[in-house]
C-alpha positions as CSV (number, residue, x, y, z in Angstrom):
1,M,72.0,-85.1,-138.5
2,K,73.6,-82.2,-140.4
3,E,72.8,-78.5,-140.7
4,I,73.5,-76.9,-144.0
5,K,73.8,-73.1,-144.3
6,A,74.2,-71.8,-147.8
7,Y,74.8,-68.1,-148.5
8,V,73.9,-67.4,-152.2
9,R,73.3,-64.5,-154.4
10,A,69.7,-63.3,-154.2
11,G,69.4,-63.5,-157.9
12,M,70.0,-67.2,-157.8
13,A,67.3,-67.9,-155.2
14,N,64.7,-69.3,-157.5
15,H,67.2,-71.8,-158.9
16,V,68.1,-73.0,-155.4
17,V,64.5,-73.2,-154.3
18,E,63.7,-75.3,-157.4
19,A,66.6,-77.6,-156.8
20,L,65.7,-78.1,-153.1
21,A,62.1,-78.6,-153.9
22,S,63.1,-81.5,-156.2
23,E,64.3,-83.4,-153.1
24,P,61.4,-85.4,-151.6
25,A,60.1,-84.3,-148.1
26,L,62.8,-81.7,-147.6
27,H,62.1,-78.7,-145.4
28,F,64.2,-75.5,-145.5
29,S,64.2,-71.9,-144.5
30,I,65.3,-68.8,-146.4
31,V,66.6,-65.7,-144.6
32,E,67.6,-62.4,-146.3
33,V,71.1,-61.3,-145.3
34,K,73.5,-58.6,-146.5
35,G,77.0,-60.0,-147.3
36,I,80.1,-57.9,-147.0
37,S,83.1,-59.5,-148.6
38,L,86.5,-58.2,-149.8
39,G,87.7,-58.8,-153.3
40,L,84.4,-58.7,-155.2
41,P,84.0,-56.4,-158.2
42,A,82.9,-53.0,-157.2
43,G,79.7,-53.2,-159.4
44,S,78.3,-56.1,-157.5
45,Y,77.8,-54.1,-154.3
46,D,75.0,-51.7,-153.2
47,Y,75.8,-49.0,-150.7
48,S,74.1,-48.7,-147.4
49,V,74.0,-45.3,-145.6
50,V,72.8,-47.1,-142.5
51,L,75.6,-49.7,-142.5
52,G,78.2,-47.2,-143.9
53,E,79.5,-50.1,-146.0
54,A,79.1,-51.7,-149.4
55,F,77.1,-54.9,-149.3
56,E,75.6,-57.5,-151.6
57,R,72.1,-58.8,-151.0
58,M,72.4,-62.5,-150.3
59,L,70.0,-65.2,-149.1
60,K,70.8,-67.8,-146.5
61,F,69.2,-71.2,-147.0
62,E,69.1,-73.4,-143.9
63,V,68.5,-77.1,-144.1
64,V,68.6,-79.8,-141.4
65,C,68.8,-83.3,-142.7
66,R,69.8,-86.9,-142.1
67,D,73.6,-87.5,-142.5
68,E,73.1,-89.6,-145.6
69,K,71.3,-86.8,-147.5
70,A,73.8,-84.0,-146.7
71,G,76.2,-84.6,-149.6
72,R,73.4,-84.6,-152.2
73,I,71.7,-81.5,-150.8
74,V,75.0,-79.6,-150.8
75,E,75.6,-80.5,-154.4
76,L,72.1,-79.5,-155.4
77,I,72.6,-76.1,-153.8
78,R,76.1,-75.6,-155.2
79,R,75.0,-76.4,-158.8
80,A,71.9,-74.3,-158.6
81,A,73.6,-71.3,-157.0
82,T,76.7,-71.0,-159.2
83,T,77.1,-68.3,-161.8
84,G,80.7,-69.0,-162.4
85,R,81.7,-65.6,-161.0
86,E,83.6,-64.7,-157.8
87,G,81.3,-64.2,-154.8
88,D,78.6,-66.8,-155.7
89,G,78.4,-67.7,-152.1
90,I,79.5,-70.3,-149.5
91,I,78.1,-73.4,-148.0
92,F,78.7,-74.6,-144.4
93,V,77.9,-78.1,-143.1
94,G,77.9,-78.8,-139.4
95,A,76.7,-81.5,-137.0
96,I,73.4,-81.2,-135.1
97,E,73.5,-82.6,-131.6
98,E,69.7,-82.9,-131.0
99,A,66.4,-82.2,-132.8
100,I,63.0,-82.2,-131.2
101,H,59.8,-82.0,-133.2
102,V,57.5,-79.6,-131.3
103,S,54.1,-81.1,-131.9
104,S,55.0,-84.8,-131.7
105,G,57.9,-84.8,-129.3
106,L,59.9,-87.0,-131.7
107,R,63.6,-86.7,-131.1
108,G,66.8,-87.1,-133.2
109,P,66.6,-88.2,-136.8
110,E,63.0,-89.5,-136.3
111,S,62.0,-85.8,-135.9
112,L,63.0,-85.1,-139.6
113,P,61.0,-86.0,-142.7
114,E,62.1,-89.1,-144.5
C-alpha cells in the first residue's frame, strides 16, 4: 500500500478533485495548509501577522491506495495541479505498513476500496 501526499496551490484544488474523482472507488482527504518556500515570486505570497512570515495558501491531498494504483494517481494529481509556474507544489509517495478498516476490521490492502 502507498500513501500519497500532494501539496498543491489552493487555486488548483477543483482540478485535482475532479481528476481524483475520475478514479473509481478512490477516497481522499483534503487539508488546508500554509506553505512557506524560498524562491517563489514575491506576489505569490500573503503576509501573516500571526506567523510573522510570508506564506502561500496550499492544500494537502492525502490518498492511501494499493501499490498498483499509485503511479496513475500521482500522474492524475500532477497533471491537474500544474500551472507551469514555479511553486506549483510537491508530491510525496511513501509505504504504508498497515491499514485497518474501523467498522469491518479488514486489514491490509483488503481494507481499501478496489
